[in-house]
N, C-alpha and C positions, 0 to 999 in steps of 0.2 A: 841280629836286631829285629825286633818284632814291630811291624807297623799296624796302626789301627786306622781303618777306613771309616770315615763318618758318612752316613747315608744322607744324601740330599733329598729335598722335597718337603711337603707339608704333612703334618700329622692330620688325622681326621678332625681333631678338635680345632686345629688352626684353620682348616678349610671351612668348617662350619662357621667359625667366627668371621672369616672374610665374606662368606655368602651373606651372613646376617648384616654386616656393615653395608654391603652393596645394596641389600634390600631396604635398609633404613635410608640410604642416600637417594635411592630411586623414589621412595615414598615422600621424601622431602622435596625433591626436584619436580616430580610430576605435576603437582598443583600449580607450581610456578610456570611450568611450560604451558599448561592448559590455560592459565590466566593470560599469559603472553599471546597465545593464539586467539583467545576470545577478544583481547584488546585490539589485535590486528583486524579481526572481523568487524568489530564495532567501528573502528576507524574507517574501514572500507564502506560500511553502511552509511556512516556520516558523510563520506565523500559522494556516495550515490545521491543522498538527499541534497547535498550542496550543488551537485551538477544539475539535478532536477529543478532546484530553486533558481539557478542561473538560467536554465532553459526557459522557465516561465517568464523571467524578466526580459530575456532576449526576444521572446515571442511578443511581450507587451511593447517592446521598443518598435515593433513593426506594425502595431495596431494603435490607432488613435480614433477616439470618438468625441467630438466636440472639445478637442484639445486635451482629453484625458485618456491615458493608457489603460488597458484592461487585460485581465486574464481570461482564458477560455472557460466555458462551462464544463462541468464534470463529464457531460456527454452531449452529443449533438447529432440531430438527424441531418443527413445530407452527405455529400461526398467529402473526400479527405481534404479538399481545399476550403471547405466551409460553406459551400452552396447549399441552401436549405429553403424549402417552401414554407411560408408562414402557416399554411394549412395542413402541413404534414405532421401528423401526430402518431405515426406508426411506432411500434415498440422497439424496432431495431435502431441502433444508434452506434456511433463510434465513441469510444472513451477518449478522455483528454490526452491520453498518451499519443494518439495519432498526431496531434498538433505539436507535440514536443519532439517528435522524431527528427525533423529538419534541424532542430537546435541541439540535438544530442548525437551528432555524427551518424545518423541513421537515415540519410536522404534516400538511398536505394530502396529501403523498406517502405518508406513513405510513398515513393513513386509507384511501387508495386500496388499498394492499396488505392492510390489515386487513379491509376489506370483502370482498376476494376470497378470503380464507383462513379467516375466522372459523369455528371448530368443524370445519374440514375438514383442517387441517394443510397443511404446505408441499407435500407430495406431491401432493395433489389440486389445490392452487392452481396448480401448474406444469402439471398434465396434464389437468385437466378443461376441455373445450372452451369451455363457457359462461363460464368464469372467465379463460380465457387472454388475452382482449382487455384486461381490466383489468390483469392482471399484466404483460403485454407493454408497455402504455403506461407503467406505473410504472417498469419496469426499463430502459426506453429513456431515462429522464430523466437529464440531466447535473446532478450535484450538485457545484458548483464547489469546495466544501471538500474534495472527494475527489481533486481533480486538481492535481498540481504544475504550475506554469506552465512549468517547464523540461523537462517530459516530451516526449521526442522518440522514444518507443518505436516499434518497427516496426508495431505494431498500431493506431497512432493515425492518424486521418485529419484533415483540416483542420477538421472540426467538433468535434474533441476527443472522439470516441466510439470505442468498440471494436467491431470487426467479427469475427464468427466464423461458420464454416460450420455449418449444422445441417440434416440431412436434405436435402441438395442445394440449400438456399437460404441466403441471407445474412441474418443478423439484425443489427439495430442494438442495441447494449447500452450502457447507461451504464457508465462506467469508473471505476476506483479505483486510486490509486497508493499507498495506505497499508494495511498489513496487520498483523494481530495476531500477536504472537510466541508460538509454541507451544513454545519451548525448543529443546533440541538432541536429535538422534536419530542413529542409525547404521544402515547397511544390514545386513540379515540376511546371515549368512555364505554362504547358498546362493543369493544373487542374483548371477548371473554375466553379466547383460546389462542393457539398459535396462529398469528396472522399469515395470510398468503403473501409471501415476499414480493412477488412480481405484480401484485395489485396495490397501487399506491394509496388507496383511500385511508388506510390505517396510519400511514406515516406522514401524510401531508399536513397534519395539524401541527403547526410550528409554535414555539414559545415566542409569541410576538410576531413581527413581520419576518420575512425571509432574512436570515442573519448570518449564514455561513460565509466562508471565504469566497465561495463561488455558488452559482445556482446549479441545480441538477441538470438542466438542459434537456431533460427527457421530453418535455414539451417544447417544440421549436419556438414558442413565444417567450420562453425564458431567455432573458438577456444576460450579457456578460456583466461582471462587476467592475466598475471603474475604480481607479485608485482613490479618488476623492471620497468614495463611499466607505472607506475603512476609517471610520471616525474614532474607533478605539486605538488606532495606530497600527500600521502594518507590522511593526516589530513585535507586537504583542498578540497578533492574530495568527493562529495556526493555519497554514495552507495545506500541507501534506502530513499525513499520519502513517506511521509504520503499522502494518497489520500482519499478524503471523499466519493468517489464513490466505494462502496464495490464491489469487484470482486471475482470470483471463484478462490480459491487458488490452485486447482489441475491442471487445464488445462493451457497449455503453452501460449495461446494467451492473458492471463489476468495478467501477472506478472510484467508489467513494465510501466514506463511513459517516455515520451520524451518531452523536451522543444522544441516546434515547432515555427519557424519563418515563418509567412504567407507571401504570395504575395498579390498583390492588389485585386485579385479576390476571395480569400478565407480568411475569417476572423476567428479568433479563440478566444474564451473567456477563458482566463487563470484563474485559481483559482476558477472555478465554480464547485460546488459539483455535479451538475447534469444539463445536457442540454438535454431536452426531444427529443428523436428521433435522436440524433447524437452520436452514440456509439464511433465514432472516436474521437470526441471532448472530451468525458469523459476520454478516455484512453490516449490521447496524449496531455498532458498539464502539467503545473507545479503542485506544491503541493497544497493541500487543506485539510480542516479538519472540524470537528464540534466544535473545541475549540473556546471559546470566545476570543476576542482580535485580530481576524484576523491573526492567526498564524498557522503554520503546522510544524510537527516534521520531522527531518532527522537524519540519522546516517552516519557519514563519513566512508570512507574505512579504516580509522585508528581506528574506533570504538567509536568516540566521538558523543554524542547525543546533538543536538541543536534544538531550536525552532526558526524558521525564520518567519518574517513578510511577509504576502502576498503582501505587497508593497515593498519588497526588490528591490534594484536597479537591473535592468535587466542585466547590464553588469556583476555585481558581481555574479548573479545567473548563467548566461550562462557560465562563467568561472569555477564556482564550479561544474557544471555537466560534465565538461570535465577533463579527467585525464592527458591530454597532450596538453593543449591549449597554453602553453608558456606565458600565461598572468595570473600571480598569483594574486588572490584576497583572502583576509582574510574574512571568514564568520563571521558575527556579533555574 
């Protein structure tokens, strides 16, 4: 009797068909996986904003002025506890993040900065050699609540920190993607080129009175904004704006954004994560982010978290960055 043995295995054609099917399935699944990951990152970003909004309100609960609670300014001259001379107008200042640290489970970091600056003010804390080591160690710290997981800014390295040149050397600086809203401003008519970012003359011309969610605080005479001054409603006034250009969280000149209306001689590219060589443009613009879908996160003065389109109507956004515009707009 003759037996016939059938060979087991795939033919070349069958193998190619299987590979093709697997390739199609991977192609179908990969976008879904990427979307799920981005959704998780956006949720984490929203949680960051929610925690920061809650920290602001916890801060306000401990501060009262004539029976009215208030938020801190974007920056403040003085030590970490808020001590400030009314005549101190030095350029060094602490950003708003310092005052949020005790309300964001970062008390040890806050204490480190407070130890370095008590009774000396931010100017000496930044410049006095024997204090520099303490300040440097603190400002190097990464505070996860301040970093959006989708951040892919050009200043970010794989450790999630910000690098900037200073006196011929490179410093590591803890970074921040969320900035306080100072309202809207416009260029002075005599500005005909790129303004000098750290000289305030060009950006201090506001549309009407000071109207942001907070004051800049760079001049120690700038006061904090009481809740009663949000006449447009705290739920419709933007407090914090996500910004894709990572900034140093500790130093006072890096803690805010402003919606700028340009004149005919100076143009500004809104919603750009980075504009090489134009520090003023990166810092004075609307929201931006690394999220897909052209959106950025905000938290209102009332604590609500929203994600807005970068193509949001200009009038709606301009009204939302003002606490007392008299033109109420509902954020989408």
